[in-house]
N, CA and C of each residue as an Amber inpcrd file, in Angstrom:
protein
   279
 -61.2550000-111.2170000 -54.4270000 -60.6090000-111.3230000 -53.2640000
 -60.0390000-109.7750000 -53.0560000 -60.1890000-109.2800000 -51.4400000
 -59.8350000-107.9130000 -51.7750000 -58.2160000-107.9430000 -51.6690000
 -57.3160000-106.6810000 -51.6700000 -56.2280000-106.8900000 -51.7530000
 -55.5410000-106.2760000 -50.3050000 -54.5390000-106.4620000 -49.8400000
 -54.1480000-106.0460000 -48.8400000 -54.6340000-104.6710000 -48.5080000
 -54.4930000-103.7940000 -49.3720000 -54.6760000-101.8800000 -49.1970000
 -56.1430000-102.3030000 -49.0860000 -57.3140000-102.6010000 -49.4030000
 -58.3190000-102.4330000 -49.2100000 -58.6190000-103.1100000 -47.8180000
 -58.2000000-104.0720000 -47.0410000 -58.1150000-104.7200000 -46.0410000
 -57.8880000-104.0260000 -44.8990000 -56.4640000-103.1150000 -45.3700000
 -55.8950000-102.1730000 -44.6130000 -57.0140000-100.8460000 -43.9290000
 -57.2090000-100.4640000 -45.2550000 -58.3200000 -99.2960000 -45.5140000
 -59.6430000 -99.8030000 -44.4180000 -60.4650000-100.9990000 -44.7330000
 -61.0010000-101.2920000 -43.9200000 -61.0850000-101.2120000 -42.3290000
 -59.8410000-102.2590000 -42.0550000 -59.8580000-102.2490000 -40.5100000
 -59.0480000-100.7340000 -39.7120000 -58.5210000 -99.4410000 -40.4370000
 -58.2780000 -98.2970000 -40.1900000 -59.5110000 -97.7690000 -39.8960000
 -60.7610000 -98.0700000 -40.9230000 -61.9960000 -97.1680000 -40.8870000
 -62.6570000 -97.7310000 -39.4070000 -62.3220000 -98.8500000 -39.4040000
 -63.4480000 -99.2820000 -38.0490000 -62.7230000 -99.0540000 -37.1680000
 -61.4710000 -99.0960000 -36.8850000 -60.6930000 -98.7130000 -35.7420000
 -61.0170000 -96.9900000 -35.4030000 -61.2510000 -96.4560000 -36.2760000
 -61.4690000 -95.2080000 -36.0710000 -63.0890000 -94.9560000 -35.7540000
 -63.5210000 -95.6570000 -36.1640000 -64.6000000 -95.8080000 -36.0550000
 -65.4800000 -95.6600000 -34.5570000 -64.4120000 -96.7980000 -33.7160000
 -64.2700000 -97.2240000 -32.6540000 -64.0420000 -96.3450000 -31.8260000
 -62.7070000 -95.7720000 -32.4570000 -61.8320000 -94.6630000 -31.2190000
 -62.1720000 -93.3710000 -31.0640000 -62.2980000 -92.5710000 -32.2550000
 -62.1500000 -91.2010000 -32.3900000 -63.6410000 -90.7990000 -32.5340000
 -63.8400000 -90.6280000 -31.2990000 -65.2960000 -90.0750000 -30.8650000
 -65.7610000 -88.4490000 -31.0120000 -66.3840000 -87.6850000 -31.7800000
 -66.5700000 -86.3500000 -32.0680000 -65.3390000 -85.8060000 -32.9120000
 -64.9160000 -84.8780000 -32.2160000 -63.5070000 -83.7340000 -32.9160000
 -62.1920000 -84.6180000 -32.9850000 -62.4580000 -85.6700000 -32.1280000
 -60.7450000 -86.1670000 -31.2400000 -60.2890000 -87.0500000 -32.8930000
 -58.6510000 -86.3990000 -32.9540000 -58.2710000 -87.4060000 -34.3540000
 -57.2080000 -88.0270000 -33.7520000 -56.6490000 -89.1370000 -34.2880000
 -55.7240000 -89.9710000 -34.3760000 -55.0180000 -90.3660000 -34.5120000
 -53.9070000 -89.7650000 -34.1820000 -52.6090000 -90.0190000 -34.8910000
 -51.9540000 -91.1540000 -35.7810000 -51.4570000 -90.8060000 -36.5110000
 -51.1910000 -91.9870000 -37.9290000 -49.9780000 -93.0970000 -36.9760000
 -49.1310000 -92.9380000 -36.0510000 -48.3030000 -93.4460000 -35.3040000
 -49.0880000 -94.3270000 -34.8500000 -49.7950000 -93.8830000 -33.8860000
 -50.6550000 -94.6140000 -32.9970000 -51.6340000 -95.4110000 -33.8580000
 -52.4510000 -95.1840000 -34.9190000 -53.1050000 -96.3220000 -35.7250000
 -52.1870000 -97.3020000 -36.0650000 -51.1620000 -97.1980000 -36.9830000
 -50.1510000 -97.9940000 -37.2510000 -49.5280000 -98.6400000 -36.4220000
 -49.7150000 -98.4970000 -35.1350000 -48.8290000 -99.1140000 -33.9420000
 -50.1240000-100.0110000 -33.7680000 -51.1710000-100.0420000 -33.3010000
 -52.1820000-100.5810000 -32.7610000 -52.9330000-101.6870000 -33.7300000
 -52.9730000-101.3030000 -35.2560000 -53.2360000-102.4460000 -35.8740000
 -52.1000000-102.9410000 -36.5930000 -50.9630000-103.0240000 -36.3770000
 -49.8630000-103.4980000 -36.7850000 -49.4960000-103.2240000 -38.4460000
 -49.8250000-101.8140000 -38.8110000 -49.7600000-101.6300000 -40.5400000
 -48.1680000-100.5410000 -40.8080000 -47.7250000-100.7620000 -41.2430000
 -46.4310000-100.2160000 -41.6110000 -47.1790000 -98.3700000 -41.9350000
 -46.3630000 -97.7140000 -40.8970000 -46.8510000 -96.1280000 -40.8910000
 -46.9950000 -95.7050000 -42.3610000 -45.8120000 -95.5290000 -43.3540000
 -46.3640000 -94.9350000 -44.4810000 -46.7620000 -95.4970000 -45.3760000
 -47.0430000 -96.7900000 -44.7480000 -48.3320000 -97.0620000 -46.1720000
 -49.3590000 -96.9920000 -45.7590000 -49.6040000 -96.6400000 -44.5620000
 -51.1950000 -96.6400000 -43.6580000 -51.4270000 -95.2490000 -44.1130000
 -50.6120000 -94.4340000 -44.6660000 -50.5810000 -92.5530000 -44.4590000
 -50.9740000 -92.4690000 -46.0490000 -50.6220000 -93.3540000 -46.3840000
 -51.0750000 -93.2700000 -48.0760000 -52.5890000 -93.3100000 -48.1810000
 -53.1230000 -94.7160000 -47.3210000 -54.1390000 -94.9080000 -47.5600000
 -54.8590000 -94.2180000 -46.9930000 -54.6870000 -93.7230000 -46.1350000
 -55.7120000 -92.9000000 -44.8760000 -55.8350000 -91.4150000 -45.7540000
 -54.5320000 -91.2070000 -46.6410000 -54.6370000 -89.8670000 -47.3620000
 -55.7440000 -89.8470000 -48.3110000 -55.9810000 -91.0580000 -49.2670000
 -56.9520000 -91.2070000 -50.4330000 -58.2520000 -91.0940000 -49.8280000
 -58.4270000 -91.9500000 -48.2770000 -59.3310000 -92.0220000 -47.9270000
 -60.2460000 -90.4710000 -47.7370000 -59.1280000 -89.3870000 -46.7230000
 -59.1710000 -88.1340000 -46.5200000 -59.7480000 -87.7630000 -48.3410000
 -59.0210000 -87.7950000 -48.6970000 -59.1810000 -86.9160000 -50.3940000
 -60.9560000 -87.3110000 -50.9320000 -61.6990000 -88.5020000 -50.6270000
 -62.4990000 -88.4940000 -51.2830000 -63.5270000 -88.5020000 -50.2200000
 -63.0650000 -87.7900000 -49.1140000 -64.1530000 -87.1020000 -47.8670000
 -64.7820000 -88.1460000 -47.1020000 -63.9240000 -89.1130000 -46.5330000
 -64.1410000 -90.3350000 -45.7780000 -63.8510000 -89.9790000 -44.3650000
 -62.7110000 -89.2450000 -44.3470000 -61.9180000 -88.7930000 -43.1620000
 -61.7020000 -87.2510000 -43.0200000 -61.2640000 -86.9250000 -42.4100000
 -61.1570000 -85.5630000 -41.5590000 -59.6260000 -86.1260000 -41.1030000
 -58.5510000 -85.0190000 -41.6880000 -57.4010000 -84.9430000 -41.5340000
 -56.9050000 -83.6160000 -40.9030000 -56.3620000 -83.5500000 -39.6290000
 -55.6120000 -82.4470000 -39.1380000 -54.2390000 -82.1530000 -39.3450000
 -53.4270000 -81.4210000 -39.4960000 -51.8970000 -81.6270000 -39.7740000
 -51.5720000 -80.8200000 -38.3510000 -50.5300000 -81.0230000 -37.7430000
 -49.5850000 -80.5430000 -36.5680000 -49.3160000 -81.3150000 -35.4140000
 -48.8550000 -81.0120000 -34.2320000 -48.8890000 -81.8710000 -33.5450000
 -49.6670000 -82.6360000 -32.5660000 -50.8680000 -81.7440000 -32.6370000
 -52.1590000 -82.7320000 -31.9350000 -53.3430000 -82.9310000 -33.6550000
 -52.5690000 -83.0290000 -34.4860000 -53.1950000 -83.7600000 -35.7060000
 -53.4700000 -85.1660000 -35.8200000 -53.6650000 -85.4570000 -37.1120000
 -54.7820000 -86.9060000 -36.7580000 -55.8380000 -87.1970000 -37.5150000
 -56.2760000 -88.4380000 -37.9110000 -57.2270000 -88.9200000 -38.8400000
 -58.4210000 -89.0680000 -37.9990000 -59.7940000 -88.6400000 -38.5470000
 -60.8330000 -89.1570000 -37.8730000 -62.1540000 -88.8040000 -38.5660000
 -63.3730000 -90.0900000 -38.6300000 -64.1160000 -89.8740000 -39.4120000
 -65.2050000 -88.5460000 -39.8160000 -65.1910000 -88.3370000 -41.0250000
 -65.5410000 -86.9400000 -41.5910000 -66.9960000 -87.0920000 -41.3570000
 -67.9250000 -88.4570000 -41.2180000 -69.2610000 -88.3630000 -41.3870000
 -69.6210000 -89.9960000 -40.3330000 -71.1430000 -89.9360000 -40.0510000
 -71.4980000 -90.8740000 -39.5760000 -70.9090000 -92.3500000 -39.9970000
 -70.2130000 -92.9710000 -38.7400000 -69.4650000 -94.5080000 -39.4110000
 -70.8580000 -95.3070000 -40.3750000 -72.4420000 -94.9900000 -39.9150000
 -73.6200000 -96.0230000 -40.0980000 -73.5750000 -95.4120000 -41.5370000
 -72.9700000 -94.5730000 -42.2170000 -73.6050000 -94.3210000 -43.3060000
 -72.4920000 -94.1640000 -44.3840000 -71.2470000 -95.2290000 -43.8910000
 -70.1440000 -95.8640000 -44.9010000 -70.0430000 -97.0020000 -44.8420000
 -70.1750000 -97.3130000 -46.5150000 -70.1950000 -98.6640000 -46.6380000
 -68.9900000 -99.0430000 -47.0500000 -68.9180000-100.9160000 -46.7660000
 -68.0120000-101.2800000 -47.0000000 -67.3830000-101.6920000 -48.7860000
 -68.5080000-101.3680000 -49.4980000 -68.6570000-101.3490000 -50.7740000
 -67.7020000-100.0560000 -51.0920000 -68.2730000 -98.7660000 -50.5130000
 -67.7920000 -97.5460000 -50.9800000 -66.3220000 -97.6950000 -50.3960000
 -65.7000000 -97.9590000 -49.4280000 -64.4780000 -98.0550000 -49.3340000
 -63.5310000 -98.7510000 -50.1540000 -63.9660000-100.1620000 -50.6650000
 -63.2340000-100.8160000 -51.5180000 -63.5180000-100.3920000 -52.9420000
 -64.3330000 -99.7220000 -53.0570000 -64.4200000 -99.0040000 -54.6260000
 -63.4510000 -97.5000000 -54.7320000 -63.0820000 -97.2920000 -53.5800000
 -62.1040000 -95.7230000 -53.1560000 -60.7090000 -96.4230000 -53.6310000
 -60.9300000 -97.6530000 -52.7350000 -59.1780000 -98.2420000 -52.9070000
 -58.8970000 -98.5260000 -54.2030000 -59.8450000-100.1700000 -54.6890000
 -59.3450000-100.6770000 -55.5520000 -60.1320000-100.4860000 -56.8520000
 -61.2020000 -99.8090000 -56.7040000 -62.0530000 -99.5420000 -58.4860000
 -63.3900000-100.0040000 -58.0550000 -64.0010000-100.2130000 -59.3660000
 -65.3730000-100.9870000 -59.4040000 -64.8020000-102.3080000 -59.9630000
 -63.6380000-102.4490000 -60.8320000 -63.5140000-103.6940000 -61.5850000
 -63.4930000-104.6450000 -60.7820000 -62.9620000-104.7700000 -59.2320000
 -62.7170000-106.1370000 -58.6350000 -64.2030000-106.8590000 -58.9240000
 -65.7000000-106.0210000 -59.0390000 -66.6850000-106.7090000 -58.7000000
 -67.2810000-107.2330000 -60.0770000 -66.1960000-106.8150000 -61.0200000
 -66.7760000-107.6250000 -62.2010000 -66.0420000-108.8200000 -62.7300000
 -65.4560000-108.9920000 -61.6230000 -64.1220000-110.3290000 -62.0390000
 -65.1060000-111.5270000 -61.1750000 -64.6030000-112.7230000 -61.2080000
 -65.3300000-113.7540000 -60.9370000 -63.6950000-114.2220000 -59.6970000
 -64.3360000-114.4640000 -58.5390000 -63.3800000-115.1130000 -57.7890000
 -62.9660000-116.3960000 -57.8210000
């Protein structure tokens, strides 16, 4: 079973894939409001994904998050592994 953190990460990645075209960045408040995810929790998740180069982030008044590569090249396995690690795949559901 996936953790809530992984579920939020997947939802956020799908949201960004659908809404952030080109160099457009979307702010954390907009993402958290649209997805009904607490913004401090979502910010930590998105920072982890940015650290692992799935997301690009910019700071400042016009800052936000966007995908750092083509969404078709990002797998669910990659997202879950970054958030929860590989151990989740070794356990029986």
